Biopython code that builds the backbone (N, CA, C, O; Angstrom):
import numpy as np
from Bio.PDB.StructureBuilder import StructureBuilder

atoms = [
    (1, "MET", "N", (0.482, -4.911, -24.499)),
    (1, "MET", "CA", (1.355, -5.281, -23.396)),
    (1, "MET", "C", (0.923, -4.538, -22.142)),
    (1, "MET", "O", (0.784, -3.316, -22.193)),
    (2, "ASN", "N", (0.707, -5.205, -21.033)),
    (2, "ASN", "CA", (0.286, -4.584, -19.810)),
    (2, "ASN", "C", (1.514, -4.068, -19.069)),
    (2, "ASN", "O", (2.539, -4.746, -18.992)),
    (3, "MET", "N", (1.399, -2.883, -18.538)),
    (3, "MET", "CA", (2.432, -2.288, -17.732)),
    (3, "MET", "C", (2.272, -2.768, -16.280)),
    (3, "MET", "O", (1.148, -2.891, -15.792)),
    (4, "PRO", "N", (3.376, -3.036, -15.599)),
    (4, "PRO", "CA", (3.268, -3.460, -14.203)),
    (4, "PRO", "C", (2.701, -2.302, -13.338)),
    (4, "PRO", "O", (2.940, -1.124, -13.603)),
    (5, "ILE", "N", (1.971, -2.683, -12.333)),
    (5, "ILE", "CA", (1.404, -1.711, -11.411)),
    (5, "ILE", "C", (2.524, -1.198, -10.490)),
    (5, "ILE", "O", (3.158, -1.980, -9.781)),
    (6, "LEU", "N", (2.754, 0.100, -10.509)),
    (6, "LEU", "CA", (3.809, 0.677, -9.729)),
    (6, "LEU", "C", (3.495, 0.646, -8.258)),
    (6, "LEU", "O", (2.327, 0.613, -7.871)),
    (7, "THR", "N", (4.522, 0.656, -7.429)),
    (7, "THR", "CA", (4.345, 0.643, -5.990)),
    (7, "THR", "C", (3.760, 2.010, -5.531)),
    (7, "THR", "O", (4.022, 3.049, -6.139)),
    (8, "PRO", "N", (2.970, 1.969, -4.450)),
    (8, "PRO", "CA", (2.416, 3.248, -3.901)),
    (8, "PRO", "C", (3.419, 3.937, -3.022)),
    (8, "PRO", "O", (3.083, 4.956, -2.419)),
    (9, "CYS", "N", (4.643, 3.438, -2.912)),
    (9, "CYS", "CA", (5.654, 4.021, -2.045)),
    (9, "CYS", "C", (5.946, 5.483, -2.467)),
    (9, "CYS", "O", (6.130, 5.770, -3.650)),
    (10, "ILE", "N", (5.984, 6.398, -1.475)),
    (10, "ILE", "CA", (6.347, 7.777, -1.779)),
    (10, "ILE", "C", (7.635, 8.185, -1.060)),
    (10, "ILE", "O", (7.982, 9.363, -0.991)),
    (11, "GLY", "N", (8.336, 7.170, -0.522)),
    (11, "GLY", "CA", (9.657, 7.425, 0.106)),
    (11, "GLY", "C", (9.607, 7.852, 1.553)),
    (11, "GLY", "O", (10.628, 8.242, 2.119)),
    (12, "ILE", "N", (8.428, 7.786, 2.167)),
    (12, "ILE", "CA", (8.333, 8.088, 3.611)),
    (12, "ILE", "C", (8.108, 6.702, 4.240)),
    (12, "ILE", "O", (6.974, 6.254, 4.411)),
    (13, "CYS", "N", (9.202, 6.054, 4.572)),
    (13, "CYS", "CA", (9.121, 4.634, 4.963)),
    (13, "CYS", "C", (9.345, 4.451, 6.473)),
    (13, "CYS", "O", (10.454, 4.200, 6.946)),
    (14, "SER", "N", (8.256, 4.588, 7.181)),
    (14, "SER", "CA", (8.279, 4.456, 8.634)),
    (14, "SER", "C", (6.954, 3.925, 9.087)),
    (14, "SER", "O", (5.905, 4.490, 8.780)),
    (15, "LEU", "N", (7.002, 2.814, 9.833)),
    (15, "LEU", "CA", (5.737, 2.216, 10.298)),
    (15, "LEU", "C", (5.289, 2.930, 11.610)),
    (15, "LEU", "O", (6.084, 3.204, 12.508)),
    (16, "ASP", "N", (3.983, 3.204, 11.652)),
    (16, "ASP", "CA", (3.413, 3.853, 12.824)),
    (16, "ASP", "C", (3.104, 2.796, 13.913)),
    (16, "ASP", "O", (3.428, 1.619, 13.753)),
    (17, "ALA", "N", (2.491, 3.227, 14.989)),
    (17, "ALA", "CA", (2.176, 2.331, 16.091)),
    (17, "ALA", "C", (1.195, 1.233, 15.692)),
    (17, "ALA", "O", (1.148, 0.185, 16.335)),
    (18, "GLN", "N", (0.428, 1.457, 14.660)),
    (18, "GLN", "CA", (-0.538, 0.463, 14.148)),
    (18, "GLN", "C", (0.116, -0.491, 13.135)),
    (18, "GLN", "O", (-0.529, -1.428, 12.664)),
    (19, "GLY", "N", (1.364, -0.261, 12.807)),
    (19, "GLY", "CA", (2.041, -1.094, 11.843)),
    (19, "GLY", "C", (1.803, -0.731, 10.421)),
    (19, "GLY", "O", (2.063, -1.541, 9.530)),
    (20, "LEU", "N", (1.299, 0.504, 10.156)),
    (20, "LEU", "CA", (1.074, 1.008, 8.820)),
    (20, "LEU", "C", (2.170, 1.990, 8.414)),
    (20, "LEU", "O", (2.608, 2.809, 9.223)),
    (21, "CYS", "N", (2.611, 1.905, 7.158)),
    (21, "CYS", "CA", (3.576, 2.829, 6.676)),
    (21, "CYS", "C", (2.985, 4.259, 6.679)),
    (21, "CYS", "O", (1.870, 4.468, 6.201)),
    (22, "GLU", "N", (3.715, 5.210, 7.203)),
    (22, "GLU", "CA", (3.239, 6.554, 7.261)),
    (22, "GLU", "C", (3.169, 7.241, 5.905)),
    (22, "GLU", "O", (2.511, 8.271, 5.758)),
    (23, "GLY", "N", (3.845, 6.671, 4.918)),
    (23, "GLY", "CA", (3.840, 7.230, 3.565)),
    (23, "GLY", "C", (2.778, 6.642, 2.657)),
    (23, "GLY", "O", (2.046, 7.374, 1.991)),
    (24, "CYS", "N", (2.695, 5.331, 2.631)),
    (24, "CYS", "CA", (1.791, 4.664, 1.657)),
    (24, "CYS", "C", (0.632, 3.902, 2.312)),
    (24, "CYS", "O", (-0.261, 3.435, 1.604)),
    (25, "PHE", "N", (0.620, 3.763, 3.650)),
    (25, "PHE", "CA", (-0.437, 3.148, 4.411)),
    (25, "PHE", "C", (-0.532, 1.627, 4.240)),
    (25, "PHE", "O", (-1.536, 1.014, 4.601)),
    (26, "ARG", "N", (0.538, 1.024, 3.679)),
    (26, "ARG", "CA", (0.579, -0.428, 3.636)),
    (26, "ARG", "C", (1.118, -1.008, 4.935)),
    (26, "ARG", "O", (1.843, -0.330, 5.664)),
    (27, "THR", "N", (0.779, -2.227, 5.223)),
    (27, "THR", "CA", (1.386, -2.919, 6.362)),
    (27, "THR", "C", (2.766, -3.420, 5.968)),
    (27, "THR", "O", (3.111, -3.456, 4.787)),
    (28, "GLY", "N", (3.549, -3.802, 6.961)),
    (28, "GLY", "CA", (4.865, -4.320, 6.670)),
    (28, "GLY", "C", (4.752, -5.578, 5.793)),
    (28, "GLY", "O", (5.549, -5.763, 4.873)),
    (29, "ASP", "N", (3.780, -6.429, 6.071)),
    (29, "ASP", "CA", (3.568, -7.636, 5.252)),
    (29, "ASP", "C", (3.222, -7.306, 3.803)),
    (29, "ASP", "O", (3.717, -7.938, 2.870)),
    (30, "GLU", "N", (2.344, -6.282, 3.632)),
    (30, "GLU", "CA", (1.962, -5.878, 2.261)),
    (30, "GLU", "C", (3.150, -5.345, 1.524)),
    (30, "GLU", "O", (3.300, -5.606, 0.330)),
    (31, "ILE", "N", (4.008, -4.600, 2.197)),
    (31, "ILE", "CA", (5.206, -4.064, 1.568)),
    (31, "ILE", "C", (6.125, -5.232, 1.131)),
    (31, "ILE", "O", (6.618, -5.273, 0.004)),
    (32, "ALA", "N", (6.328, -6.167, 2.064)),
    (32, "ALA", "CA", (7.217, -7.289, 1.783)),
    (32, "ALA", "C", (6.679, -8.180, 0.666)),
    (32, "ALA", "O", (7.470, -8.744, -0.090)),
    (33, "GLN", "N", (5.365, -8.324, 0.539)),
    (33, "GLN", "CA", (4.745, -9.195, -0.445)),
    (33, "GLN", "C", (4.446, -8.504, -1.783)),
    (33, "GLN", "O", (4.007, -9.165, -2.723)),
    (34, "TRP", "N", (4.670, -7.218, -1.886)),
    (34, "TRP", "CA", (4.293, -6.459, -3.073)),
    (34, "TRP", "C", (4.783, -7.094, -4.370)),
    (34, "TRP", "O", (4.015, -7.230, -5.322)),
    (35, "SER", "N", (6.051, -7.481, -4.413)),
    (35, "SER", "CA", (6.611, -8.026, -5.659)),
    (35, "SER", "C", (6.063, -9.409, -5.959)),
    (35, "SER", "O", (6.217, -9.887, -7.082)),
    (36, "LEU", "N", (5.433, -10.066, -5.003)),
    (36, "LEU", "CA", (4.863, -11.379, -5.238)),
    (36, "LEU", "C", (3.363, -11.349, -5.537)),
    (36, "LEU", "O", (2.790, -12.362, -5.938)),
    (37, "MET", "N", (2.716, -10.169, -5.342)),
    (37, "MET", "CA", (1.312, -10.071, -5.548)),
    (37, "MET", "C", (0.978, -10.070, -7.048)),
    (37, "MET", "O", (1.769, -9.651, -7.893)),
    (38, "SER", "N", (-0.227, -10.559, -7.329)),
    (38, "SER", "CA", (-0.718, -10.499, -8.714)),
    (38, "SER", "C", (-1.168, -9.058, -8.982)),
    (38, "SER", "O", (-1.357, -8.267, -8.057)),
    (39, "ASP", "N", (-1.336, -8.736, -10.281)),
    (39, "ASP", "CA", (-1.803, -7.411, -10.638)),
    (39, "ASP", "C", (-3.187, -7.142, -10.035)),
    (39, "ASP", "O", (-3.463, -6.009, -9.641)),
    (40, "SER", "N", (-4.059, -8.146, -9.952)),
    (40, "SER", "CA", (-5.368, -7.897, -9.363)),
    (40, "SER", "C", (-5.277, -7.629, -7.872)),
    (40, "SER", "O", (-6.058, -6.838, -7.343)),
    (41, "GLU", "N", (-4.359, -8.259, -7.196)),
    (41, "GLU", "CA", (-4.163, -8.001, -5.748)),
    (41, "GLU", "C", (-3.593, -6.581, -5.561)),
    (41, "GLU", "O", (-4.002, -5.860, -4.651)),
    (42, "ARG", "N", (-2.668, -6.198, -6.413)),
    (42, "ARG", "CA", (-2.107, -4.832, -6.304)),
    (42, "ARG", "C", (-3.153, -3.784, -6.576)),
    (42, "ARG", "O", (-3.266, -2.791, -5.858)),
    (43, "THR", "N", (-3.928, -4.021, -7.637)),
    (43, "THR", "CA", (-4.989, -3.084, -7.996)),
    (43, "THR", "C", (-6.017, -2.925, -6.879)),
    (43, "THR", "O", (-6.428, -1.804, -6.581)),
    (44, "ARG", "N", (-6.433, -4.009, -6.266)),
    (44, "ARG", "CA", (-7.408, -3.982, -5.179)),
    (44, "ARG", "C", (-6.815, -3.199, -3.994)),
    (44, "ARG", "O", (-7.503, -2.384, -3.379)),
    (45, "LEU", "N", (-5.562, -3.446, -3.687)),
    (45, "LEU", "CA", (-4.924, -2.708, -2.570)),
    (45, "LEU", "C", (-4.887, -1.212, -2.888)),
    (45, "LEU", "O", (-5.226, -0.388, -2.038)),
    (46, "MET", "N", (-4.487, -0.870, -4.075)),
    (46, "MET", "CA", (-4.327, 0.587, -4.456)),
    (46, "MET", "C", (-5.676, 1.275, -4.575)),
    (46, "MET", "O", (-5.818, 2.426, -4.161)),
    (47, "ASP", "N", (-6.684, 0.583, -5.140)),
    (47, "ASP", "CA", (-7.941, 1.240, -5.427)),
    (47, "ASP", "C", (-8.962, 1.140, -4.284)),
    (47, "ASP", "O", (-9.842, 1.995, -4.176)),
    (48, "GLU", "N", (-8.861, 0.114, -3.432)),
    (48, "GLU", "CA", (-9.877, -0.084, -2.424)),
    (48, "GLU", "C", (-9.338, 0.020, -1.006)),
    (48, "GLU", "O", (-9.902, 0.752, -0.193)),
    (49, "VAL", "N", (-8.282, -0.678, -0.693)),
    (49, "VAL", "CA", (-7.818, -0.779, 0.671)),
    (49, "VAL", "C", (-7.098, 0.490, 1.146)),
    (49, "VAL", "O", (-7.465, 1.068, 2.169)),
    (50, "LEU", "N", (-6.072, 0.918, 0.401)),
    (50, "LEU", "CA", (-5.273, 2.043, 0.844)),
    (50, "LEU", "C", (-6.055, 3.370, 0.948)),
    (50, "LEU", "O", (-5.816, 4.119, 1.896)),
    (51, "PRO", "N", (-6.962, 3.693, 0.034)),
    (51, "PRO", "CA", (-7.760, 4.947, 0.192)),
    (51, "PRO", "C", (-8.603, 4.923, 1.490)),
    (51, "PRO", "O", (-8.740, 5.953, 2.150)),
    (52, "VAL", "N", (-9.152, 3.782, 1.847)),
    (52, "VAL", "CA", (-9.944, 3.708, 3.053)),
    (52, "VAL", "C", (-9.054, 3.897, 4.292)),
    (52, "VAL", "O", (-9.438, 4.595, 5.231)),
    (53, "ARG", "N", (-7.877, 3.280, 4.293)),
    (53, "ARG", "CA", (-6.929, 3.469, 5.383)),
    (53, "ARG", "C", (-6.546, 4.944, 5.522)),
    (53, "ARG", "O", (-6.575, 5.508, 6.616)),
    (54, "GLU", "N", (-6.190, 5.549, 4.400)),
    (54, "GLU", "CA", (-5.774, 6.932, 4.430)),
    (54, "GLU", "C", (-6.895, 7.826, 4.946)),
    (54, "GLU", "O", (-6.647, 8.708, 5.768)),
    (55, "ALA", "N", (-8.106, 7.620, 4.485)),
    (55, "ALA", "CA", (-9.227, 8.422, 4.948)),
    (55, "ALA", "C", (-9.511, 8.265, 6.441)),
    (55, "ALA", "O", (-9.844, 9.228, 7.132)),
    (56, "SER", "N", (-9.372, 7.030, 6.921)),
    (56, "SER", "CA", (-9.659, 6.789, 8.341)),
    (56, "SER", "C", (-8.567, 7.429, 9.230)),
    (56, "SER", "O", (-8.859, 7.799, 10.366)),
    (57, "LEU", "N", (-7.360, 7.562, 8.757)),
    (57, "LEU", "CA", (-6.293, 8.170, 9.519)),
    (57, "LEU", "C", (-6.318, 9.696, 9.439)),
    (57, "LEU", "O", (-5.754, 10.373, 10.299)),
    (58, "ALA", "N", (-6.958, 10.227, 8.426)),
    (58, "ALA", "CA", (-7.022, 11.672, 8.241)),
    (58, "ALA", "C", (-8.028, 12.365, 9.187)),
    (58, "ALA", "O", (-8.061, 13.591, 9.293)),
    (59, "ARG", "N", (-8.818, 11.569, 9.845)),
    (59, "ARG", "CA", (-9.896, 12.116, 10.713)),
    (59, "ARG", "C", (-9.326, 12.702, 11.976)),
    (59, "ARG", "O", (-10.073, 13.203, 12.816)),
]
sb = StructureBuilder()
sb.init_structure("model")
sb.init_model(0)
sb.init_chain("A")
sb.init_seg("    ")
for serial, (resi, resn, name, xyz) in enumerate(atoms, 1):
    if name == "N":
        sb.init_residue(resn, " ", resi, " ")
    sb.init_atom(name, np.array(xyz, "f"), 0.0, 1.0, " ", f" {name:<3s}", serial, name[0])
structure = sb.get_structure()
């Protein structure tokens, strides 16, 4: 049995000037669509998209 992919939310829920959540780096649309995404879409976001966003903002 596959476990659902948990949300990347860490409870810091505030969108910055670029429209990214300051806690999890998702866009408002990604947050709203999370429950409708497939596991592969969630995995791609968690493993590929969000780390790149976080790294680019850390500079």
